[in-house]
LUMNU-662879 format. One record per residue (C-alpha): residue in one letter; residue number from 1; x, y, z. Coordinates in pm, 1 decimal. Last residue first. Layout:
BEGIN
{tordren "A", NUM, {X, Y, Z}}
...
This chain:
BEGIN
{tordren "X", 139, {7883.0, 7760.4, 10003.0}}
{tordren "X", 138, {7988.2, 7995.2, 10283.3}}
{tordren "X", 137, {8360.8, 7947.0, 10238.4}}
{tordren "X", 136, {8431.2, 8191.0, 9957.0}}
{tordren "X", 135, {8796.9, 8161.1, 9886.4}}
{tordren "X", 134, {9129.7, 8340.0, 9890.4}}
{tordren "X", 133, {8992.2, 8674.8, 9793.5}}
{tordren "X", 132, {8931.0, 8909.8, 9507.2}}
{tordren "X", 131, {8592.4, 9043.8, 9612.9}}
{tordren "X", 130, {8668.6, 9403.5, 9515.3}}
{tordren "X", 129, {8696.2, 9504.2, 9882.1}}
{tordren "X", 128, {8937.5, 9217.7, 9951.7}}
{tordren "X", 127, {9151.5, 9309.1, 9651.1}}
{tordren "X", 126, {9162.2, 9674.2, 9755.9}}
{tordren "X", 125, {9256.3, 9589.1, 10115.1}}
{tordren "X", 124, {9530.9, 9345.4, 10008.6}}
{tordren "X", 123, {9669.6, 9594.5, 9755.5}}
{tordren "X", 122, {9657.3, 9865.0, 10024.2}}
{tordren "X", 121, {9906.7, 9675.4, 10234.1}}
{tordren "X", 120, {10086.8, 9384.5, 10066.2}}
{tordren "X", 119, {10315.8, 9299.3, 10358.6}}
{tordren "X", 118, {10042.3, 9369.5, 10615.4}}
{tordren "X", 117, {9853.1, 9059.8, 10510.4}}
{tordren "X", 116, {9528.5, 8983.5, 10693.5}}
{tordren "X", 115, {9369.5, 8666.3, 10561.1}}
{tordren "X", 114, {9108.2, 8724.9, 10296.9}}
{tordren "X", 113, {8824.1, 8485.9, 10356.9}}
{tordren "X", 112, {8491.0, 8570.2, 10202.5}}
{tordren "X", 111, {8132.3, 8570.7, 10319.2}}
{tordren "X", 110, {7859.4, 8708.8, 10093.9}}
{tordren "X", 109, {7611.7, 8423.3, 10133.3}}
{tordren "X", 108, {7430.7, 8584.1, 10425.3}}
{tordren "X", 107, {7260.1, 8523.3, 10760.0}}
{tordren "X", 106, {7281.2, 8147.6, 10810.6}}
{tordren "X", 105, {7640.7, 8151.8, 10685.5}}
{tordren "X", 104, {7747.8, 8408.7, 10944.1}}
{tordren "X", 103, {7774.5, 8197.2, 11258.6}}
{tordren "X", 102, {7931.7, 7896.4, 11086.3}}
{tordren "X", 101, {8170.3, 8129.1, 10900.6}}
{tordren "X", 100, {8286.9, 8270.0, 11232.4}}
{tordren "X", 99, {8368.8, 7924.4, 11364.9}}
{tordren "X", 98, {8541.2, 7818.1, 11041.8}}
{tordren "X", 97, {8761.6, 8126.6, 11035.1}}
{tordren "X", 96, {8843.1, 8086.2, 11404.8}}
{tordren "X", 95, {8962.7, 7730.1, 11344.6}}
{tordren "X", 94, {9172.9, 7850.1, 11049.9}}
{tordren "X", 93, {9347.8, 8124.5, 11251.5}}
{tordren "X", 92, {9479.9, 8403.1, 11027.5}}
{tordren "X", 91, {9163.7, 8606.8, 11081.1}}
{tordren "X", 90, {9055.7, 8840.9, 10801.8}}
{tordren "X", 89, {8697.3, 8724.5, 10765.3}}
{tordren "X", 88, {8548.5, 8959.4, 10509.8}}
{tordren "X", 87, {8171.9, 8995.4, 10532.5}}
{tordren "X", 86, {8007.9, 9178.0, 10241.1}}
{tordren "X", 85, {7686.8, 9327.4, 10380.8}}
{tordren "X", 84, {7326.5, 9281.2, 10276.6}}
{tordren "X", 83, {7231.6, 9040.2, 10558.5}}
{tordren "X", 82, {7420.2, 9191.7, 10850.1}}
{tordren "X", 81, {7169.8, 9458.0, 10962.8}}
{tordren "X", 80, {6899.0, 9190.5, 10919.9}}
{tordren "X", 79, {7053.8, 9021.5, 11224.0}}
{tordren "X", 78, {6904.1, 9296.9, 11439.3}}
{tordren "X", 77, {6631.3, 9111.6, 11629.3}}
{tordren "X", 76, {6778.1, 9215.2, 11966.0}}
{tordren "X", 75, {6871.6, 8860.0, 12067.8}}
{tordren "X", 74, {7015.4, 8805.6, 11717.6}}
{tordren "X", 73, {7235.3, 9115.4, 11744.4}}
{tordren "X", 72, {7361.2, 8984.9, 12079.2}}
{tordren "X", 71, {7445.8, 8645.4, 11931.7}}
{tordren "X", 70, {7625.9, 8805.3, 11635.3}}
{tordren "X", 69, {7838.8, 9024.9, 11860.3}}
{tordren "X", 68, {7920.1, 8738.6, 12096.6}}
{tordren "X", 67, {8021.3, 8528.1, 11796.5}}
{tordren "X", 66, {8289.5, 8789.7, 11735.9}}
{tordren "X", 65, {8503.3, 8669.9, 12024.6}}
{tordren "X", 64, {8590.3, 8742.9, 12386.7}}
{tordren "X", 63, {8747.6, 8467.0, 12592.6}}
{tordren "X", 62, {8655.0, 8493.3, 12958.5}}
{tordren "X", 61, {8908.8, 8416.1, 13229.7}}
{tordren "X", 60, {8732.5, 8375.5, 13561.9}}
{tordren "X", 59, {8897.8, 8532.2, 13869.1}}
{tordren "X", 58, {8588.7, 8744.6, 13936.9}}
{tordren "X", 57, {8584.2, 8865.0, 13575.2}}
{tordren "X", 56, {8908.9, 8846.8, 13381.4}}
{tordren "X", 55, {8922.1, 8958.1, 13022.3}}
{tordren "X", 54, {9028.8, 8788.8, 12701.2}}
{tordren "X", 53, {9109.0, 8891.7, 12347.9}}
{tordren "X", 52, {8902.2, 8958.8, 12038.3}}
{tordren "X", 51, {8934.2, 8625.2, 11859.1}}
{tordren "X", 50, {8715.4, 8630.6, 11549.3}}
{tordren "X", 49, {8855.5, 8914.1, 11339.6}}
{tordren "X", 48, {8589.6, 9041.8, 11107.0}}
{tordren "X", 47, {8613.5, 9302.1, 10830.1}}
{tordren "X", 46, {8260.9, 9430.8, 10770.7}}
{tordren "X", 45, {8162.9, 9576.3, 10433.6}}
{tordren "X", 44, {7871.2, 9782.2, 10304.6}}
{tordren "X", 43, {7774.4, 9907.0, 10648.1}}
{tordren "X", 42, {7448.7, 10070.1, 10751.8}}
{tordren "X", 41, {7490.9, 10239.4, 11085.3}}
{tordren "X", 40, {7323.0, 10263.5, 11428.2}}
{tordren "X", 39, {7278.1, 9895.7, 11518.5}}
{tordren "X", 38, {7607.5, 9792.6, 11360.3}}
{tordren "X", 37, {7794.0, 10062.8, 11555.3}}
{tordren "X", 36, {7609.7, 9978.5, 11876.8}}
{tordren "X", 35, {7692.1, 9608.0, 11844.8}}
{tordren "X", 34, {8055.9, 9684.1, 11761.6}}
{tordren "X", 33, {8081.5, 9913.6, 12064.5}}
{tordren "X", 32, {7949.9, 9641.9, 12294.8}}
{tordren "X", 31, {8189.6, 9381.5, 12150.1}}
{tordren "X", 30, {8496.1, 9607.1, 12177.7}}
{tordren "X", 29, {8782.9, 9587.2, 11932.6}}
{tordren "X", 28, {8657.3, 9873.4, 11722.4}}
{tordren "X", 27, {8705.7, 10045.1, 11386.8}}
{tordren "X", 26, {8471.1, 10267.7, 11191.4}}
{tordren "X", 25, {8516.4, 10349.2, 10824.5}}
{tordren "X", 24, {8449.8, 10612.4, 10557.1}}
{tordren "X", 23, {8732.8, 10574.0, 10305.8}}
{tordren "X", 22, {9022.3, 10811.3, 10231.8}}
{tordren "X", 21, {9246.8, 10693.0, 10519.0}}
{tordren "X", 20, {9165.3, 10326.9, 10459.5}}
{tordren "X", 19, {9519.5, 10189.4, 10431.3}}
{tordren "X", 18, {9660.0, 10393.7, 10718.7}}
{tordren "X", 17, {9370.2, 10323.6, 10954.6}}
{tordren "X", 16, {9374.4, 9954.6, 10861.2}}
{tordren "X", 15, {9747.3, 9934.0, 10932.8}}
{tordren "X", 14, {9702.5, 10110.4, 11267.0}}
{tordren "X", 13, {9426.3, 9868.2, 11366.8}}
{tordren "X", 12, {9654.9, 9580.9, 11267.1}}
{tordren "X", 11, {9919.0, 9710.2, 11508.9}}
{tordren "X", 10, {9653.4, 9752.3, 11779.6}}
{tordren "X", 9, {9532.6, 9391.7, 11751.4}}
{tordren "X", 8, {9172.2, 9372.6, 11870.8}}
{tordren "X", 7, {8992.5, 9393.1, 11535.6}}
{tordren "X", 6, {8636.3, 9449.0, 11419.0}}
{tordren "X", 5, {8655.6, 9676.0, 11115.5}}
{tordren "X", 4, {8337.0, 9840.2, 10991.4}}
{tordren "X", 3, {8323.9, 9987.3, 10641.2}}
{tordren "X", 2, {8102.5, 10244.8, 10468.5}}
{tordren "X", 1, {8125.4, 10289.1, 10091.4}}
């Protein structure tokens, strides 16, 4: 099993690293890196966080989010790299969940919500990987 984690929170990144220590995974917070990783790998599961921070460009604040990854993959005719993947939206922000679902639902039906829960650790990861989740929102 090969997993990609898209996450900007360093504490969450550490949790993922601890929980997935015996699994083949890549982790990134960077949109460009995520695009390259998806382009060059075949993932079975992608854990998505929607909000990936902000940066300032010429005094303009730019919000970075996962839709930028999907849009760039679409421009490069690479959406097929997402079609046979389980997508786990682990955001705790309901608005972000709905936004990301709207981007993914035209690509795949395997979209689940399993909000990040550090209190249950590997149980949360294992349940998400097995498809035990809060709800499937793509239908």
